[in-house]
N, C-alpha and C positions, 0 to 999 in steps of 0.2 A: 519447536512448538511443544508445549507441555501437554500431558495427558488430559488434564481438565479442559484446556482450550480445545483440544482435538475432539473430545467427546461432545461438548456443548456445541461446537461449530458444526459437527456432523449432524447433531439433532436438528438444528435450525435449517441446515441444508436439506435434510430428509423431508422436513415439513414443507419447505419451499418447493422441492421437486414433486412431492405428492400433490400440492396445490397447483402445480404447473406454472409457477411464477418465479422461477430461479433468477432470470435476468432482471425483472422488476424488483424483487427483494434484494438482489445484490446491489442495485443502485441505491435503494433506501438505506441499506446497511453501510454502504460507503459514505453516504451523506452523514449518517449518524456517527460513524467513526471519525470523520473530520470534525464534527461538532465536539465530540468527546475529547479529541486530541487538543483542540483549542481551549477547552474548559476542563482541564485535568482535575480541578478542585471538585467537580461534580462527582467524579468517580470516588474521590476521597469521602464525600458525603455518603454515597451509596455503600461504602465499605466501613463507615464509622460505627464503632461499638457504643458510642455515646448517644446515638439516636435509636429509637425503637424501630422495629421492622415496619410498623405502620407509617412512621415518619419518612422512612427511606422509600417505601412504596409510593407514598403521596408525592414525594419529590419527583419521581419519574413522571407521574401524571401531570403535575404542575409545570415542570420544566421542559417536557417533551410533548407538547400537545399535538404537534403535527406528525409525530412518528406513528407509523402503522400499529394498530392495536395488537396484532400478533407479535410484533417486535417488542412493544412495550411489555406485553405479558411475558415474553421471553426474558427481558431484563428483570422483571419482578421475580421470576423463578431463580435467576442467578443470585439476586439479593437474598431471597428466602434460604438459599443453600449456602450463604456466606461465601460466594465466589466473586463478588464485585471487583476485587482487585485484579481479576483475570479478564475483565470485560473487553479491553482492547485486544488481548491475545485471542479471545473467543471470536471476536468479529473478524480478526485477521484470518483465523482458521476457517471460518465460514466462507470468507472471500476466496481462500485457496481452494476449497472444495468446489465452489462455483466456477472458478477459472478452469480447474481441471475438467469439470463436467462440460463446460462450454468450449474447451480447446483454446484457451487464451493464456498467453504468458504476459505477466506484468513486468515492467521495467522502469528505470528512471532515466529521464532525459535531462542531463545537466546542461545549463547554459548560463551566460553572464547576465542575460535579461530574460524576462518572461517571454515565452514563445507563443505567438498568436495561435488560436485553435486550428486555423486552416493549415498553417505551417507544421504544427504538431501532427496533424492528421497525415500530411504527406510523408513525414518522417516515420510515423507508425506504419504506413503502407510499405515503405521501402524496407524497413526492418522486418516486417511480416514476410516479405518476399525472401529475404535472406534467411530468416528463421523457419520458413515454411509452416507458419501457423499465425493465428490472429495475435495481435500485440496491442496492449494498452500501456501507454507511458504516462508517468507523472513528472511534471516539470519541476525541477529544483534549481535554484540559483547557486552558481559556484563561480565567484569572481576570479578564482585562480586560473580559470580557463583562458583568460585574456580575450578570447573571441571564439566563435564557432560553437559546436555542440559535442557532447559525448553521451553515448547511450550505454547503460548497463542493464543487461537482461540475462537472468540466471547468472552464470559466471562469465559471460561473454561481454567484452567491451568493444564498442564501435566508437573510435575516437577520431572526430573531425575537428577537434579544437586546435587553436593556434598553439597552446602550450604543449599539446600532444605532438604536433608537427615539429616544434622546437626541440622537444625531447628526442624525437627520431633523428633529427639532423645531428644533435649533440652525440647521440649514441653512434651514429654513422661516422662522424668525425673522430670520435675517440677510438673507434675500432680501427680506422685507417691510420691514426697516429700510432697505435700499438703495433700495427703491422710495419709501419715505417721504421720504428725503433728496432724491430726484430731483424731487419736486413742488414 
């Protein structure tokens, strides 16, 4: 995380904490982050030197009408300070501060098909028991798994995928084959 993102992320987190709306604001920012990731051209517009500051500010109001006013004002400050290219990093930084404050670890749930919310929740509960903290997982599709799921949280991998099991069997067999040739 770069210094700019950390500073701005901390500023929004501090404001949210002061207003006692960390959880609510985190959800809003996650939704905004998803929208911006899907519409990367919007960040390009906000970062454009071909548009005046007023045009970029108006783009925020026009294209993000349902976004919380404090968050929109925060985005406007980012634009005024010519930091729009860091918006996603800033929102990621804010999310990290919120997770740390709330005692949550985020991870990725890899699967071959989208996981229904109730199943995802059960997996989160199981991983939370193993990690001894709250866990939020984002489902990503990975066809190379063949079947099953794999969870990556921090640097720990919980692999219940078929491809992972095949890999373990392969390693086991290769290990036994090496021992067989040594005798």
